Structure formats: structure tokens, C-alpha cells
N, C-alpha and C positions, 0 to 999 in steps of 0.2 A: 435566608440561606443564599450564599453566593453561587452563581452559575459557574461551574468548573470550566466551561467551554470558553469563557471570555477572559481568563486571567493567565495566559501562558506567555506573555511577552517576556517577562523576566526569566522564566525557565528556558525559553528559546534562546535568549541572549546568553545565558550561562552555558547552554549546550554549544552554541557557536564559538564561545571563547575557549572551549577545550580543544586540544589538538587530537588528531586521530589516535595517538598513543595513550591519551589520558581519558578519552570519552568512554562512558560505560558501554558494555556490549550492546545493550538495547535500552533506550530511554523511552518510557511509555507516556503518552499524553492522551487525554480523553477529549474528543471533539464530537459535538452533537450526539453524545451518548455512546460513541464507538471508541474502542481502544485503538490507538495508532502507535506506531513506533518509529523512532529515529535511531540510526546507528551511523558511525563514521568509519571509514577505512582509508588506508593509503595504498595506492597501487604500487606495483613494482617500479613504475616510472616515477614515483614520488608524488603523484597527484592525490590530493585530499578530496574525498567524496562523501556526501551524506546520502544515505539511503532511507527514504520514507516508505513506510508500509502499513497496510491494514489487512486484517483477516477478512476473507470473503465468506468462507464456509468450508465444508468438507465435500469432497467428491462422493456422490452416492455410489456405492459399490455396484449396484445393478445398472448404472448408467456410465460407468467409468470410461468405456471406449468412446462414447459420444461426447462426454465432457472433456476428455483429454484432447480429442480432435478439435472441439470448439475452442479450447484455450490456445492451441497451436495456431489455428486460423486467425483468432483475434490478435495474437501477438504479431503474426506475419502481416496482417492487413491493417493493424491498429484499429480494427472495428470494435467499438464498444469500450476501448481502453483509453482514449484521448491521449495516446502516446505513452501510457503507462505500460508496465509489464506484468503479466499474469504468470504465476509460477506455483509449483507444488512444494510443500515443506513437510518434512518428517514422514514417518511411517504411516500416518493416518490419512495421507493425501489431503492435507489442509491446503486450501487455495489462498494465495497471498497476492495482493495487488500492490505494486511498488513503483517508485520513481526514484531515479538517481539525479543528484544535483551537485554541481561543483561547489565545494565548501567556500571557495573564494567569492562566489557569486551569490551566496545565500544571505538572507536577512531574516529577522524574526517574522516580518510581514509575509515574505515570500514563503517561508516554511509553513506558516499558518494557512496560507492559501493552498499550498500543495496538499497538506494534510486534510483540509476540508474537501478538496476536490476528490482525493482518494476515498474518503468516507462516502461521498455522494455516488461515485462510480461503483464502489463495493456494494452499496445498497441495490443498485440496478442489477448487478451480477447476481446477488442473492435472489432477486425476483426471477431472473432468467433460470437459475438453478431450480427454483420451486416449480416453474412451469415445465421444466424437463421432467420432473418427477411426476407431475400430474398429466403428462402426455402431450403438452403443447410445446412446439419448438420455439426457441428464442429467435428474435430477429436482431441482428447486430446493426448498429448505426455507425 
């Protein structure tokens, strides 16, 4: 059986060939067993961007205040994010880790590296969230 993690070059090339107007809303790729997504958008100024994202988990309701504060601090200081952005999505407080890349600067290799990095960072955040639930505070690097 082929490892789905290693055969994305053609799919990434096809995604890059699409313009912001014709790209699907969200294109999913599996990296290291985790679902990741790519989407394209064009700004009001006409710049074409690619947004790469991965789900981190859901904010535990009983720790919502602490988690929301932690996410804001991490975004402000880039602590534990490697320059990525943490955000909330939807009514269920889903945590998403994302990175934006100028489409003109993107290549399949670069997108592959970005997605793998997001997956690794999301795993670290999941561990931190688990520690919050069991009472130990996360330490951001």
C-alpha cells in the first residue's frame, strides 16, 4: 500500500496552477496522518495568497478563558507558533493553526514543508491542551 504522505507533488502542482478564482474553497491533503488544508484568495489589492491550515482541536469549555488567553499570547509573541497564526473557527471553538504564503513565491516543495511544519506544531499544541485539562500549565517556546 502506498503511503499517502509522500505522493502530493502532482496535486500541489495542480493546486498552484489554479488561480484564486478557480481554486476550490479548501483542498485537503493528508500529511503524517493529519488532515491539512490549502485555500487561495485574492485580496482587494489584487494579491494572490495561499492559506495553509491544520486543525489543532477544540477549546475545552471548562478552560475556555485560559485557552483563549493562551492563544492570544501565542499569536502576539509567536511563542509556540513558529510565526504561524492560531485562530478559532466555527461555533464549536475549533482551534486552527495556519500560515499564509504569497502564491507567486510558492512551490510544491515549499507547500509540502509548510504543511508538515503545521502538522508538527499542531501536535505540540494538542499536547499542551491535554496538559491544561489535566491541570499542568503549558510552557511556550
